[in-house]
C-alpha positions as CSV (number, residue, x, y, z in Angstrom):
1,M,0.0,0.0,0.0
2,S,1.3,3.5,-0.8
3,T,1.3,6.6,1.2
4,H,1.1,9.7,-1.1
5,C,2.7,12.9,-0.1
6,Y,3.8,16.3,-1.4
7,I,7.3,17.7,-0.7
8,G,8.2,21.2,-1.5
9,A,8.9,24.7,-0.1
10,T,7.4,28.2,0.1
11,R,8.9,31.4,-1.1
12,P,9.7,34.2,1.3
13,D,7.5,36.7,-0.6
14,N,4.5,34.4,-0.2
15,P,5.0,31.9,2.6
16,H,1.4,30.5,2.4
17,L,1.8,29.3,-1.2
18,V,3.4,25.9,-1.5
19,H,5.5,24.8,-4.5
20,A,5.7,21.0,-4.3
21,R,6.1,17.7,-6.0
22,F,4.0,14.5,-5.7
23,V,5.6,11.4,-4.3
24,L,3.7,8.1,-4.8
25,F,5.3,5.7,-2.4
26,D,6.7,5.7,1.2
27,G,5.3,9.1,2.1
28,H,5.1,8.5,5.9
29,P,7.2,10.8,8.1
30,A,9.2,7.9,9.5
31,V,10.5,7.3,6.0
32,V,10.4,10.7,4.3
33,V,12.2,12.9,6.9
34,P,15.3,10.8,7.3
35,T,15.4,10.1,3.5
36,L,15.3,13.8,2.8
37,A,18.0,14.4,5.4
38,T,20.2,11.8,3.7
39,I,19.6,13.3,0.2
40,W,20.4,16.7,1.7
41,A,23.7,15.4,3.1
42,G,24.7,13.3,0.1
43,H,23.3,14.5,-3.2
44,A,22.9,18.2,-2.1
45,H,26.1,18.4,0.0
46,H,24.2,20.1,3.0
47,D,22.8,22.7,0.6
48,T,19.1,23.1,1.3
49,I,18.5,25.1,-1.8
50,A,20.1,22.3,-3.8
51,L,17.8,19.8,-2.0
52,I,14.7,21.8,-2.9
53,T,15.9,22.1,-6.5
54,A,16.4,18.4,-6.8
55,I,13.0,17.6,-5.3
56,L,11.1,20.1,-7.4
57,A,12.7,18.8,-10.6
58,H,10.2,15.9,-10.9
59,D,7.2,14.1,-9.5
60,W,8.5,11.0,-7.9
61,E,7.6,7.3,-7.8
62,Y,9.8,7.1,-4.7
63,L,12.7,8.8,-3.0
64,D,15.8,6.8,-2.2
65,P,19.3,8.2,-1.7
66,D,20.8,4.8,-2.7
67,T,19.5,5.2,-6.2
68,I,22.2,4.9,-8.8
69,A,22.2,5.6,-12.6
70,T,21.6,2.0,-13.4
71,T,18.6,1.5,-11.1
72,L,15.8,-0.1,-13.1
73,S,12.2,0.7,-13.0
74,P,9.5,-1.8,-13.9
75,F,7.7,1.0,-15.8
76,A,8.8,2.1,-19.2
77,G,10.2,5.6,-19.4
78,Q,10.9,6.3,-15.8
79,R,14.4,7.3,-14.9
80,P,16.6,7.1,-11.9
81,V,18.1,10.3,-10.5
82,P,21.2,9.2,-8.7
83,G,21.2,10.0,-5.0
84,V,17.5,11.1,-5.1
85,G,15.1,8.5,-6.4
86,M,13.0,7.3,-9.3
87,T,10.9,9.8,-11.3
88,L,7.2,9.2,-11.7
89,A,6.7,10.9,-15.1
90,S,7.8,8.9,-18.0
91,E,10.1,10.2,-20.7
92,V,7.3,9.7,-23.2
93,D,4.9,12.3,-21.7
94,P,5.9,15.9,-21.1
95,P,6.8,16.5,-17.4
96,E,4.1,17.8,-15.1
97,P,4.5,21.3,-13.8
98,V,5.3,21.9,-10.1
99,T,2.1,21.8,-8.1
100,V,1.3,25.1,-6.5
101,F,-1.4,25.5,-3.8
102,P,-2.2,27.5,-0.7
103,L,-1.4,25.4,2.4
104,C,-4.8,26.1,3.8
105,H,-6.3,24.2,0.8
106,A,-4.1,21.1,1.2
107,G,-7.1,19.0,2.0
108,H,-8.1,19.0,-1.7
109,L,-4.9,17.1,-2.6
110,D,-4.6,13.3,-2.9
111,A,-1.9,13.0,-0.2
112,E,-1.7,12.0,3.4
113,W,1.3,14.2,4.3
114,I,2.9,17.4,3.1
115,Y,6.5,18.3,3.8
116,L,8.0,21.8,3.6
117,I,11.7,22.2,3.4
118,G,12.9,25.4,5.1
119,P,15.8,26.8,3.1
120,D,16.8,29.4,5.7
121,T,16.5,27.0,8.7
122,D,17.6,23.6,7.1
123,T,14.5,22.0,8.5
124,I,11.5,19.9,7.3
125,A,8.1,20.9,8.6
126,V,5.7,17.9,8.6
127,H,2.0,18.8,7.8
128,T,-1.0,16.5,7.8
129,S,-3.3,16.2,4.8
130,D,-5.3,19.3,5.9
131,G,-2.2,21.5,6.2
132,T,-1.9,21.3,10.0
133,R,1.8,21.4,11.0
134,L,2.7,18.6,13.4
135,A,6.5,19.0,13.8
136,T,9.6,20.6,12.4
137,Y,12.8,18.6,12.1
138,P,16.3,20.0,11.7
139,L,17.8,18.0,8.8
140,V,21.1,17.5,10.6
141,N,19.2,15.7,13.5
142,C,17.7,13.2,11.1
143,L,20.9,11.8,9.5
144,H,21.5,8.2,10.4
145,P,24.8,6.8,11.6
146,A,26.6,4.5,9.2
147,G,25.3,1.0,9.2
148,T,21.8,1.9,10.6
149,D,18.5,1.9,8.7
150,R,17.2,5.4,8.1
151,A,13.7,4.3,9.2
152,E,15.0,2.9,12.5
153,R,16.5,6.1,13.9
154,P,14.0,8.7,15.1
155,C,14.7,12.3,14.4
156,R,14.8,14.9,17.2
157,S,12.0,17.4,16.5
158,R,11.6,21.1,17.5
159,A,7.9,20.3,18.1
160,A,6.3,19.8,21.5
161,A,5.3,16.4,22.9
162,G,3.5,14.2,20.4
163,A,6.0,14.7,17.6
164,L,6.2,11.9,15.1
165,R,9.0,9.4,15.7
């Protein structure tokens, strides 16, 4: 079963308008937050703007920092982006534009979670499907030590009690 999500960012001139990309699989915070932190550290070299640029380049079948150029997809036309994941759009169809929506209208999307990457704070804000913010995680706190599974190590959140782990 898949958990759909959107991952994106807002712009300083309009912080309530989200620019995001759809991710089809593994959209639960226990997977997405440490995965984004690993992509940020590896592919983006701790550059949050580069992370946002990489995520907003495509809609995604899934994100996986272990993706390499020779990773195969069972679907024709999808392509791997090394260090990021597998694209959703095929090479046959034109790419979808970035999805833009007011955060207060997030309930109209087909997604269970929304993640907003903070370029000035190097954080990920986790929102529910209706746009409610649950927690904010510093990317650096979500990096996994070598030899451990990303999904096994909880991130330390800036949120109050009840944060996702």
